[in-house]
C-alpha positions in Angstrom: -0.7 -39.3 -55.3 1.9 -39.6 -52.6 5.2 -41.1 -53.5 6.5 -43.3 -50.7 10.2 -43.1 -49.9 10.3 -46.9 -49.8 9.0 -47.1 -53.3 11.7 -44.8 -54.6 14.3 -46.9 -52.7 13.1 -50.1 -54.3 12.7 -48.6 -57.8 16.2 -47.2 -57.8 17.9 -50.5 -56.6 20.4 -51.6 -59.2 21.3 -55.2 -60.0 24.7 -56.2 -61.3 24.9 -58.4 -64.4 27.5 -60.9 -63.1 26.0 -64.1 -61.7 27.6 -63.8 -58.3 26.9 -60.1 -58.0 23.3 -60.5 -59.1 22.8 -63.3 -56.5 24.1 -61.0 -53.7 21.9 -58.2 -55.1 18.8 -60.3 -55.2 19.4 -61.3 -51.6 20.0 -57.7 -50.5 16.9 -56.5 -52.5 14.6 -58.9 -50.9 16.1 -58.3 -47.4 15.4 -54.6 -48.0 11.9 -55.3 -49.3 11.0 -57.5 -46.3 12.5 -54.9 -43.9 10.4 -52.1 -45.6 7.3 -54.3 -45.5 7.8 -54.7 -41.7 8.3 -50.9 -41.3 5.2 -50.0 -43.4 2.7 -52.8 -42.7 -0.3 -51.0 -44.4 1.5 -50.4 -47.7 1.9 -52.8 -50.6 5.6 -52.9 -50.3 6.2 -56.5 -51.4 3.8 -56.2 -54.3 5.7 -53.2 -55.5 9.0 -54.8 -54.9 8.1 -57.9 -57.0 6.5 -55.8 -59.7 9.8 -53.8 -60.0 11.6 -57.0 -61.0 9.7 -57.3 -64.3 12.5 -55.6 -66.2 15.4 -57.4 -64.4 17.2 -60.1 -66.5 17.8 -62.9 -64.1 21.0 -65.0 -64.7 19.9 -68.6 -65.2 22.1 -69.7 -62.4 20.2 -67.4 -60.0 16.7 -68.6 -61.2 16.0 -71.1 -58.3 17.0 -68.6 -55.7 15.0 -65.9 -57.4 11.9 -68.1 -57.5 12.3 -68.9 -53.8 12.6 -65.3 -52.9 9.5 -64.4 -54.9 7.5 -67.2 -53.2 8.6 -66.0 -49.8 7.0 -62.7 -50.5 3.6 -64.3 -50.8 3.5 -65.6 -47.2 3.5 -62.2 -45.4 1.6 -60.4 -48.2 -0.8 -62.8 -50.0 -1.8 -60.0 -52.3 1.6 -60.6 -54.0 0.3 -63.9 -55.4 -0.8 -62.6 -58.8 2.6 -61.0 -59.4 4.6 -64.2 -58.6 3.2 -66.4 -61.4 3.6 -63.5 -63.8 7.3 -63.4 -63.1 7.6 -67.2 -63.3 5.6 -67.5 -66.5 7.6 -64.8 -68.3 10.9 -66.3 -67.3 9.7 -69.9 -68.1 8.9 -68.7 -71.6 12.6 -67.6 -71.7 13.7 -71.1 -70.8 13.8 -71.2 -67.0 12.2 -74.1 -65.1 9.9 -73.6 -62.2 10.5 -75.0 -58.7 7.2 -76.9 -58.4 7.9 -78.4 -54.9 8.4 -75.0 -53.3 5.4 -73.6 -55.1 3.2 -76.4 -53.7 4.5 -75.8 -50.2 3.8 -72.1 -50.4 0.3 -72.7 -51.8 -0.5 -75.1 -49.0 0.8 -72.7 -46.4 -1.4 -70.0 -47.7 -4.5 -72.2 -47.8 -3.9 -73.4 -44.2 -2.9 -70.0 -42.7 -4.9 -67.3 -44.5 
């Protein structure tokens, strides 16, 4: 099994625990994931990137931004779709509320364009 350099880069990414630091880190992480997705179009970069976030504790103040970033991953890589609800359900169980309007927009976009 080949280990892709992009997978190692995403797996080793570290998130700060402070709210502001984590917000910046989430933005940087997804920017890097989207960039790697564009560089490696045949690889499941965004699926892997989203799956790597399972163990990250998201600050409640960053929850809306986190959900939006997750949902944005579904548009270029629809195979991410199963991973996004998993992230949302786990965090909802911990008290975070979903952003239903944006979820509906993404679902409609996927239906219309894929």
